[in-house]
C-alpha positions as CSV (number, residue, x, y, z in Angstrom):
1,M,-0.2,-0.1,-0.3
2,R,1.4,3.4,-0.8
3,K,1.7,6.0,1.7
4,T,1.0,9.3,1.5
5,T,2.7,12.3,3.6
6,I,0.8,15.1,3.4
7,L,2.3,18.4,5.0
8,S,0.4,21.3,6.4
9,A,0.1,24.9,6.0
10,I,2.2,25.6,8.7
11,L,5.1,23.9,7.4
12,L,5.2,24.9,4.0
13,I,4.9,28.7,4.6
14,V,8.2,27.7,6.8
15,F,9.5,26.3,3.9
16,A,8.3,29.5,2.0
17,S,10.0,31.8,4.1
18,C,13.2,30.5,4.8
19,S,15.0,32.5,2.0
20,N,13.5,35.1,-0.2
21,A,14.1,33.0,-3.4
22,Q,12.3,30.1,-1.5
23,K,13.5,27.5,-2.1
24,S,12.9,24.4,-0.2
25,N,15.0,20.4,-0.6
26,L,12.6,17.5,0.0
27,E,12.9,14.4,0.6
28,I,10.2,11.3,-0.7
29,A,10.5,8.1,1.2
30,S,10.7,4.8,-1.5
31,N,7.3,4.0,-3.0
32,S,5.8,6.8,-0.9
33,S,3.9,10.1,-2.2
34,L,4.5,13.9,-1.1
35,E,1.1,16.5,-1.2
36,F,3.0,20.2,-1.7
37,D,1.2,23.5,-1.5
38,Y,2.0,26.6,-1.2
39,P,-2.0,27.9,0.7
40,N,-0.6,31.5,0.7
41,Y,-1.2,31.4,-3.2
42,E,-3.8,30.8,-5.8
43,M,-1.8,30.3,-8.6
44,Y,2.2,29.6,-8.6
45,E,4.5,27.9,-10.6
46,L,8.1,26.2,-9.4
47,Q,11.2,25.3,-10.7
48,L,11.3,21.6,-10.0
49,K,15.6,19.8,-10.1
50,N,15.3,15.7,-9.6
51,S,18.9,14.7,-7.5
52,T,17.0,11.2,-7.1
53,G,18.8,9.1,-9.6
54,A,15.5,8.2,-10.4
55,E,12.1,8.3,-12.3
56,L,9.9,10.8,-10.0
57,E,6.2,10.8,-11.0
58,I,4.2,14.2,-11.4
59,K,0.8,14.9,-10.5
60,V,-1.2,17.8,-10.1
61,Q,-4.9,17.5,-8.8
62,N,-7.6,19.1,-7.5
63,K,-7.5,19.8,-4.0
64,E,-10.8,19.2,-3.5
65,T,-11.7,16.3,-5.1
66,G,-8.5,14.8,-5.9
67,E,-9.7,14.6,-9.3
68,F,-6.5,14.5,-12.0
69,V,-5.2,17.4,-13.7
70,R,-2.5,17.0,-15.4
71,G,0.8,14.9,-15.4
72,F,4.1,13.8,-16.3
73,G,7.4,11.7,-15.3
74,L,10.4,14.1,-14.1
75,G,13.6,11.6,-15.3
76,P,16.7,11.1,-13.3
77,F,18.3,14.7,-12.9
78,G,16.0,16.2,-15.1
79,K,14.4,19.7,-14.4
80,V,11.2,21.1,-15.3
81,E,8.8,24.5,-14.5
82,V,5.5,23.1,-13.9
83,M,2.2,25.6,-13.6
84,V,-0.3,24.5,-10.7
85,E,-3.0,27.0,-10.8
86,K,-5.9,27.5,-8.2
87,G,-7.7,25.1,-6.4
88,S,-5.3,22.4,-7.5
89,K,-2.3,21.0,-5.9
90,I,0.9,18.8,-6.7
91,V,2.6,15.6,-6.0
92,F,5.8,13.3,-5.5
93,T,5.5,10.2,-6.5
94,N,9.2,7.8,-5.7
95,N,8.1,4.7,-7.7
96,S,11.7,3.3,-6.5
97,T,13.4,1.6,-4.1
98,K,16.2,5.0,-3.8
99,L,15.2,7.8,-1.3
100,G,13.6,10.5,-3.3
101,K,15.3,14.0,-3.7
102,L,14.1,16.9,-5.3
103,G,14.6,20.6,-5.4
104,V,11.6,23.1,-5.6
105,K,12.2,26.8,-6.5
106,M,8.9,29.5,-6.4
107,L,9.1,30.9,-9.5
108,N,6.2,33.2,-10.5
109,T,2.7,34.2,-8.1
110,D,0.8,35.6,-10.6
111,V,0.0,33.4,-13.6
112,K,-2.8,32.2,-16.2
113,L,-3.5,28.3,-16.7
114,N,-6.0,26.9,-19.4
115,V,-6.7,23.4,-18.2
116,A,-8.7,21.4,-21.0
117,S,-11.4,18.9,-19.5
118,N,-9.8,14.7,-19.9
119,N,-11.2,14.1,-23.0
120,D,-8.9,17.2,-24.8
121,R,-6.0,15.7,-23.9
122,I,-3.2,13.0,-24.5
123,S,-1.3,10.9,-22.2
124,F,2.1,10.0,-23.7
125,K,5.5,10.3,-23.9
126,L,8.7,12.5,-24.6
127,I,12.1,10.3,-25.7
128,N,15.6,11.5,-25.8
129,S,17.7,9.3,-28.0
130,S,20.4,11.4,-28.0
131,N,23.3,11.8,-25.6
132,E,22.8,15.2,-24.7
133,S,20.2,17.1,-22.8
134,I,17.1,18.8,-25.0
135,P,15.8,21.7,-23.6
136,L,11.7,22.5,-24.0
137,I,9.2,25.2,-23.9
138,I,5.4,23.7,-23.1
139,P,3.3,27.7,-23.3
140,N,1.8,28.1,-20.5
141,V,2.6,24.6,-18.7
142,M,6.1,23.8,-18.0
143,N,9.7,24.0,-19.8
144,P,11.4,20.3,-19.5
145,N,14.6,19.7,-20.1
146,L,14.5,16.1,-21.1
147,S,17.8,13.9,-19.9
148,P,20.3,12.2,-22.1
149,N,18.3,8.8,-23.4
150,S,15.8,9.4,-21.6
151,S,11.7,9.0,-21.2
152,S,9.3,11.7,-19.7
153,G,5.2,11.2,-19.5
154,V,3.2,14.4,-20.6
155,D,-0.3,14.5,-20.3
156,L,-1.1,17.9,-22.8
157,K,-4.3,19.6,-24.2
158,I,-4.8,19.5,-28.1
159,G,-3.8,21.8,-29.5
160,Q,-1.2,22.2,-27.2
161,E,2.4,23.5,-29.2
162,L,5.7,22.5,-27.8
163,L,8.5,24.5,-28.6
164,F,12.5,24.7,-29.1
165,R,15.2,27.3,-28.6
166,K,17.7,27.6,-31.9
167,G,19.7,31.1,-31.0
168,L,17.7,33.9,-29.8
169,K,14.2,32.0,-31.2
170,K,11.4,29.8,-30.5
171,Y,10.3,27.7,-33.0
172,V,7.3,25.3,-33.1
173,L,8.7,21.2,-32.6
174,L,5.3,20.0,-33.2
175,T,1.4,20.6,-31.6
176,V,-0.7,18.5,-30.4
177,D,-3.2,16.8,-31.9
178,E,-5.7,13.8,-32.7
179,T,-2.8,11.6,-34.4
180,I,-0.8,11.4,-31.1
181,K,-2.5,8.6,-29.3
182,D,-2.9,7.8,-25.6
183,G,0.5,5.8,-24.7
184,D,2.2,7.1,-28.2
185,E,6.0,7.5,-28.0
186,L,7.5,10.6,-29.9
187,D,11.2,10.3,-30.2
188,V,12.1,14.1,-29.3
189,Y,15.4,14.1,-30.9
190,K,14.5,12.3,-34.4
191,L,11.5,14.9,-35.0
192,M,13.9,18.1,-34.2
193,Q,16.0,17.1,-36.5
194,Q,13.6,16.7,-39.0
195,R,12.1,19.9,-37.9
196,K,15.6,21.8,-38.4
197,N,16.3,20.8,-41.6
198,E,12.2,21.9,-42.5
199,L,13.4,25.1,-41.3
200,G,16.9,25.3,-42.3
201,L,18.3,25.9,-39.6
202,N,21.0,22.3,-39.5
């Protein structure tokens, strides 16, 4: 049976006030989950850095109903930026046998996010088949940095764009549509090489 640890509002306030940058270093026991929230903010953006050496599962859920809003897998030593909207909380799950180590940093408390219904969302995996990290931009959702030779799960709305940066400019890598099915695996490295060729960026 999975053990879920709930951090109290008082403890979270201590976390938030211990430094101006509002940084926290969390430890998540093996095969357990940790709920995290900043109760003083209606909506906020977090930077998460996984130092576990194993994938952590990240989920945003409705505070009252526990309903799933979005989620993804954060690869070993991966870094990501994720938004948590009004009425939601974030849950970190460590399914590995290792002690989970996660750095959490508050980036922004004035963000806007449009959430699609579950019927308009697709769950799939982003694969980095290369030996180098691949930074992506998923506007209004997160900015994942895909670790080398890794797989990260995402749950995104139809119409959501995934961007990459070349120099100072951003380019569309792909747009989520009905051609992507639940459970699909997309090789981001190959897609990016194809897209760069199309745009004449190579």
